[in-house]
Residue, then its C-alpha position, 0 to 999 in steps of 0.5 A: m438071593r435078593k432081587i431089586i426092581f427097576f422101573t423103566a419109563i416107556l413113552s407111548v404116543f397113540l395115533s389114530n389118523s393123519s390129522c390127529e398125528q399132526n395135532r399130536t406132533s404140534e402138541s408134543k412140542k408144547g409138552g402135550d398129550s402123552t402116556t407113560t407106563l412103567s415096566a418092572k424088571e427084577h435083577v438078582i443081587p448075588e449074596i456073598p458067603s462068609q467063606i469059600s473053599y477052593c481046592d480045599e483051601v478055605i478063603m475067609l471073606d471078612n476082609f472088605d477088599i477081598r469081599e468087594r473084589l469077589d462081589r464085583e465078579l459075582i455081579i458081572n457074571t450073574h448078569y452076563h447072561s449070554s455067556t454064563i448060560q452057555i457055560l452052564k450048558r457046555a459044562n454038562r458035556y465037558f466037565p466029566e472029561i476034564e474032571s477025569a483028566l484032573k483025577d487021573a493026574g491026582l489034582p483037585d477037581d476045582l481046577k476045572y474052573v481055570a478052564v472056564i475062565e480061560s475059554a468059557l469051555a469053548q475052543a477059543t483062539s486068542p489074538s496072540g494065538a493061544k488055543g483051546f480050553w486051556q489057552f496054550m500058546p504053541e511053544t507052551g503046548l509043545e513043552f508040555g507034550l502036545t502035538i502041534n503041526d500042520e495037521v494036528d493041534e492037540r491044544l484042541d483035544v479036551y482031555k490031552s490039553t487038560l493033562a498038559a495043564t495039570q503038568y503046569l499046575k503041578r509045577a506051579h503048586i510045587k513052587f508056590g505051595d498053594w493052589i490059589l497062587a498056582s492058579a494065578s500063575y496060570n494067568c501071569g506066569m510063574a516067574g512074574l508072580e514070583r517076582q511080585l511076591e518077592n518085591q512086595q514081600q508077601t506070601d499070599f495072592f490076596s495081599l498082592y498088588l497086581n495088574k488088573e487082569t491077574s488081580r481079577y483072575v482068581f476072583r473070576i474063578l471063585a465067582l464062576k465056581l459059586i454060580m456053577e455049583n448053585p446056579q439057581d441061587y444066582g437066577y439061573s434055572l436050567e432044566e436037564d433038557d436045557l443042558y448039552q448032553p455028552v455025545a455017545t462016541k466010539s474011538i477008531e485007532v488010526s496008525e496009518n496015514i489018512s490022505d482024505l479025511n472026508q473019504w475016511a469019514i464016509e467009509h466009517k458011516t459018518n461025515l466030515r462035519l461030525v468028525k471035525v466037531l468031535n475031533p477039533w484037533l484034526i485041523s487038516n483034511e489029511l493025517k500023517a500017522d506019526k503016532i497012534y491016534q484015536i479018532k472019535i465018531p458017533a457011536 
């Protein structure tokens, strides 16, 4: 990790009384008395390795184009402090659940960084209506087995939405043969990516000329992987106490309708606020038990 120091000039005009203030005002117009001080700020210049692995695929960074595209995303995310710090904090809470779902599906652990890029590990809603950690549109969520209705939106269930994402990524991996292209297709769609590969007569992501968003997508994944695996190398020194800890919960099996979720929460010695925070997929104040649901409450 290298650092570069920038010096910022700060103009300080010291005033002692009203008459002095008038004199200073007059002098300033003539280029008069003032004091300039310098303050130093250190900026991390992220180092780029010679290679990086993603889903056990080794990516060499000796090509200037590949190296500079990664460099851009490393610089942006290294200095996008408010977002990157929150991602690091949230990952400590949510990565275990995502990693478990990926392992259960037999998929590489590195695919968790797709969720990081999609939502910053927050229950985000896009202008187009995509929701959750994996940013499923309603029709796509339904296609991959998520329940979405007026009372339930399983796009907001971290574990279930991760399992749904694994189905998409498995299908994409079968089509393209590698996880880098499969991950890129999560952004632009399998059909769109396949069309570009055919039109440009290429077989790998890094040789494709794509729209700006998709072109940056994989490099954003790689940049966050580097930062999150080695945060101190990129200027982030978070202690264990700084991280969001997993919440101890117990699950209540629900097979009957709930007409008032607030009352249900009280009966289970908690409150509506915590039920909603722990189960963001409960989007109404009632629940029709068309199947068995597991509702988390504080342990």
